[in-house]
C-alpha positions in Angstrom: -86.7 32.8 -1.0 -85.0 29.6 -2.1 -84.1 26.8 0.3 -80.3 27.2 -0.3 -80.4 31.0 0.2 -82.6 30.7 3.2 -80.0 28.3 4.8 -77.1 30.6 3.8 -78.9 33.6 5.2 -79.6 31.8 8.4 -75.9 31.0 8.9 -75.1 34.7 8.3 -77.7 35.9 10.7 -76.4 33.5 13.3 -72.8 34.9 13.2 -73.1 38.5 11.9 -72.8 40.0 15.4 -69.6 37.9 16.0 -67.8 39.2 12.9 -65.3 41.8 14.1 -64.7 43.6 10.8 -65.9 44.0 7.2 -63.5 42.1 5.1 -62.3 43.4 1.7 -60.7 40.1 0.8 -61.6 36.4 1.4 -58.6 34.0 1.5 -59.0 30.2 1.3 -55.9 28.3 2.5 -55.2 24.9 1.0 -53.5 21.7 2.3 -50.4 22.5 4.4 -50.8 26.2 4.0 -53.1 26.9 7.0 -50.4 28.4 9.2 -50.6 31.7 7.3 -53.7 32.5 9.4 -51.5 32.5 12.5 -49.3 35.3 11.2 -51.9 38.0 10.6 -53.0 40.8 13.0 -55.8 38.7 14.5 -59.2 40.3 15.4 -61.3 37.2 15.9 -62.3 33.7 14.8 -65.4 31.6 14.3 -65.3 27.8 14.3 -67.4 26.1 11.6 -68.7 23.8 14.3 -70.3 26.8 16.0 -72.5 27.6 13.0 -75.6 25.5 12.9 -76.1 23.7 9.6 -72.6 24.7 8.3 -70.3 22.0 6.7 -67.3 21.0 8.8 -63.9 20.2 7.3 -62.7 16.6 8.0 -59.3 16.6 6.2 -56.1 16.3 8.2 -54.4 19.7 8.4 -57.6 21.7 7.8 -58.5 23.4 11.1 -62.0 24.4 10.1 -62.6 28.0 11.1 -63.0 31.6 9.8 -60.2 33.8 11.0 -60.6 37.6 10.8 -57.8 40.2 10.9 -55.6 42.5 8.9 -52.7 42.0 6.5 -51.1 45.4 6.5 -54.1 47.7 6.3 -56.3 45.3 4.4 -59.2 43.7 6.4 -59.6 40.0 5.5 -61.4 36.8 6.4 -59.5 33.6 6.1 -61.1 30.2 5.5 -58.6 28.1 7.5 -59.6 24.7 6.1 -62.0 24.2 3.2 -64.6 21.5 2.7 -64.5 19.2 -0.3 -67.1 17.4 -2.4 -65.3 14.1 -1.7 -66.1 14.5 2.1 -69.7 13.7 1.2 -71.1 17.2 1.1 -73.3 18.4 -1.6 -71.8 21.0 -4.0 -74.2 23.6 -2.4 -72.5 22.9 1.0 -69.0 23.0 -0.5 -69.5 26.5 -1.8 -71.5 27.8 1.2 -68.4 29.2 2.9 -67.5 31.3 -0.2 -71.1 32.6 -0.4 -71.0 33.4 3.3 -67.8 35.4 3.0 -69.4 37.4 0.2 -72.3 38.2 2.5 -69.7 39.3 5.1 -68.6 41.9 2.6 -65.6 40.4 0.8 -65.2 41.7 -2.8 -62.2 39.6 -3.7 -61.7 35.8 -3.4 -58.0 34.6 -3.2 -57.8 30.9 -3.6 -54.9 28.7 -2.8 -54.5 24.9 -3.0 -52.0 22.1 -3.2 -52.0 20.6 -6.7 -50.4 17.8 -8.8 -48.3 18.9 -11.8 -49.5 17.7 -15.2 -47.2 20.0 -17.1 -43.8 18.3 -17.2 -42.0 21.7 -16.9 -43.4 22.1 -13.4 -41.7 20.6 -10.2 -42.8 20.0 -6.6 -42.4 23.3 -4.7 -43.3 25.5 -7.7 -46.1 28.0 -7.5 -48.6 28.3 -10.3 -50.9 31.3 -10.8 -54.3 30.2 -12.1 -55.2 31.7 -15.4 -58.2 29.5 -16.1 -59.7 26.2 -15.0 -61.6 23.1 -16.2 -64.5 22.1 -14.0 -66.3 19.6 -16.3 -65.6 16.6 -14.0 -67.4 17.9 -10.9 -71.0 19.1 -10.6 -71.5 22.8 -11.0 -72.5 24.6 -7.8 -75.0 26.6 -9.9 -77.2 23.6 -10.8 -80.7 23.8 -9.6 -82.9 26.8 -8.8 -80.9 30.0 -9.4 -80.2 32.1 -6.4 -81.4 35.4 -7.8 -80.3 37.1 -4.6 -76.7 36.2 -5.4 -76.4 36.4 -9.2 -77.8 35.8 -12.7 -79.0 32.5 -14.1 -76.3 32.3 -16.8 -73.1 34.0 -15.4 -70.3 34.8 -17.8 -67.1 32.8 -17.2 -64.9 34.4 -19.8 -62.4 35.7 -17.2 -63.0 33.7 -14.0 -59.5 34.7 -12.8 -59.4 38.5 -12.8 -56.8 39.8 -15.3 -55.7 42.8 -13.3 -55.3 40.6 -10.2 -53.1 38.3 -12.3 -50.9 41.2 -13.3 -50.7 42.2 -9.6 -49.6 38.7 -8.6 -46.9 38.6 -11.3 -45.6 42.0 -10.2 -45.4 41.0 -6.5 -43.6 37.7 -7.4 -41.1 39.6 -9.5 -40.5 42.2 -6.8 -39.8 39.4 -4.3 -37.8 37.3 -6.8 -40.1 34.4 -6.3 -40.5 32.4 -9.5 -44.1 31.7 -10.4 -45.6 29.6 -13.2 -49.0 30.2 -14.7 -51.5 27.7 -16.1 -54.8 26.0 -16.1 -56.1 24.1 -13.1 -58.5 21.1 -13.4 -60.7 19.8 -10.6 -61.7 16.2 -10.1 -63.9 14.9 -7.3 -61.3 12.8 -5.4 -60.7 11.4 -3.0 -58.7 8.9 -5.0 -55.8 10.3 -7.0 -56.2 10.2 -10.7 -55.0 7.4 -12.9 -52.2 7.8 -15.4 -54.7 7.6 -18.2 -56.8 10.4 -16.7 -53.7 12.6 -16.3 -52.8 12.0 -20.0 -56.3 13.1 -20.9 -56.0 16.2 -18.7 -52.8 17.2 -20.5 -54.5 16.7 -23.9 -57.4 19.0 -23.0 -55.1 21.7 -21.7 -54.7 21.3 -18.0 -51.4 22.1 -16.2 -52.2 21.1 -12.7 -54.8 18.9 -11.0 -56.6 19.0 -7.6 -59.8 18.3 -5.8 -61.1 21.8 -5.0 -61.0 25.5 -6.1 -62.7 25.5 -9.5 -66.2 25.1 -8.0 -65.4 27.9 -5.4 -64.3 30.2 -8.2 -67.5 29.5 -10.2 -69.7 30.3 -7.1 -67.7 33.5 -6.5 -68.0 34.8 -10.0 -71.7 34.1 -9.9 -71.8 36.6 -7.1 -69.7 39.1 -8.9 -66.5 38.6 -6.8 -63.1 39.2 -8.3 -61.1 36.0 -8.2 -57.5 35.0 -8.2 -55.6 31.9 -7.2 -52.2 30.2 -6.7 -51.5 26.5 -6.6 -48.6 25.1 -4.7 -47.3 22.2 -6.8 -47.0 19.5 -4.2 -46.2 16.5 -6.4 -46.1 15.3 -10.0 -49.4 13.8 -11.0 -49.9 10.1 -11.5 -47.9 8.7 -14.4 -45.7 11.8 -14.6 -43.5 10.4 -11.8 -42.9 6.9 -10.7 -43.3 7.8 -7.1 -46.7 6.7 -5.6 -48.9 9.6 -4.6 -49.8 10.3 -0.9 -51.3 13.1 1.1 -48.2 13.0 3.3 -46.1 14.1 0.3 -48.6 16.9 -0.4 -48.2 18.2 3.2 -44.4 17.8 3.3 -44.0 19.8 0.1 -46.4 22.5 1.2 -44.6 22.8 4.6 -41.2 23.1 2.8 -42.3 26.1 0.7 -44.6 27.6 3.3 -42.2 30.5 4.2 -42.0 31.6 0.6 -45.7 31.1 0.1 -46.5 33.2 3.2 -44.2 36.0 2.0 -45.8 36.1 -1.4 -49.4 36.0 -0.2 -48.7 38.6 2.4 -47.2 41.0 -0.2 -50.1 40.4 -2.7 -52.7 41.2 -0.1 -50.8 44.2 1.4 -50.5 45.9 -1.9 -53.8 44.8 -3.5 
C-alpha cells in the first residue's frame, strides 16, 4: 500500500463511524458560497480539525468541515471550505478531501468556485458552467507513485466535465430563468492575482475564467472514476481586463450578492440530478 493511500485510508477509518449517510454526490463550495450548507436537511458534520493528518482550510470565509445531509431526496456530503495549494499544502493534501469523499461513497463531484473573468463578454455576478479546464500551471495531483487502489496510471481526460451533467445544468438554469455562461477554467497556484500579461496569455490559449482551485480536484476525481461538473461564480474581471485593483473582498462581496440565485440553481441541479 502506498504512503498516500495509507494516509487517506487512515483518515477514512478514523471517521467512517461518524458518517451519518452514504452520499451520492459530493459538493465543494467556493469563496463566499459556503452558506449553502446551512440550508440543507442537516444530518451531521465533521470538522477537518478533528481528522488527524487532514489539511485544514486557512482562508477567510472557508469554515473547514464536511457537512452531511439531503437536498430533496439526494444524500450529499459538502466540503464547506476547500484547501488550496497556495496555503502551503502539497498537491496530494489538496486533493485528499476529494479522495476521501469518494471513499465515503460519492459518485458525482460538483465543484463551485469564485473566478475572475478573462472572456470580455462575462461580467461580475455571472455564472459559468465549466466545459473544460487548463491545469498546466499547477502540479498534477497524479504525479508520483500511482494509487492503483483509486485509478489507472494514465487516466483519460477527454471529458473531465461530464457531458450529460452539463446538459442537466443547462436545463435547470433554463427552467429557473437563470442565465448561465459556459467556458474553460484555468488554474494558477496563487495566492497573488495574475498579472495583465498572464491574463492576456490565458485568453490566447483559450481560457474564459481564472482561479486558484478546482482543476486539480477535477483531475483527482476523474482518476477515481467520479463524474464531475462545475460552476464558477464570476466575482471580478481578471487583471488588465478592468482598471479596478483586485481584492479578495471584491470576490466575497460579489459572491454574497448572487448567493440567493446560486443556492437556488445548485439546489435544483442536485434535487433533479
